[in-house]
C-alpha positions, 0 to 999 in steps of 0.5 A, spaced: 763 798 428 757 802 430 753 799 436 747 799 432 750 793 429 751 789 435 744 790 438 737 788 436 730 790 437 724 786 437 719 789 434 711 788 434 708 786 428 704 792 427 711 796 428 714 792 423 709 793 418 708 800 419 716 801 418 716 797 412 710 800 409 713 807 409 720 804 407 716 801 401 713 807 399 720 811 400 723 806 395 718 807 390 719 814 390 726 814 389 725 809 383 720 814 381 725 820 381 730 815 377 725 815 372 724 822 372 732 823 371 732 818 365 726 821 362 730 828 362 724 831 366 725 838 368 729 840 374 724 843 378 719 837 378 725 832 380 727 837 386 719 837 388 719 829 388 726 830 392 723 834 397 717 829 398 722 824 399 726 828 404 719 829 408 718 821 407 724 820 410 723 825 416 717 822 417 720 815 418 725 817 422 720 820 427 716 814 427 722 810 429 725 815 434 718 815 438 718 807 438 725 807 440 724 812 446 717 808 448 721 802 448 728 801 448 730 808 452 724 807 457 726 799 458 734 801 459 732 807 464 728 802 468 734 797 468 738 803 470 742 803 463 743 811 463 748 810 457 742 810 453 740 817 454 747 819 452 746 815 445 739 818 444 742 825 445 747 823 440 742 821 435 738 827 436 744 831 434 745 827 428 737 828 426 737 835 427 743 837 422 
């Protein structure tokens, strides 16, 4: 099982709301794409919306990554847990594919 399932992170209310709001918008976009497919909308129009969702997910990832570096990574380094750097490098490899 991934280490992400064993660790927790307390988020501020502001951070939590910002992330949930982004996810709610992305979820709405996905439902919109499904509706477009169900209505036989032209492929290019659907692909345009898919690109918008991809950009929204990228923005979500960037926001989450910034918060992670400023909190989790910084705190772990202060506590001498340098394995966090390796973990961060691995996730960056995945994000940059």
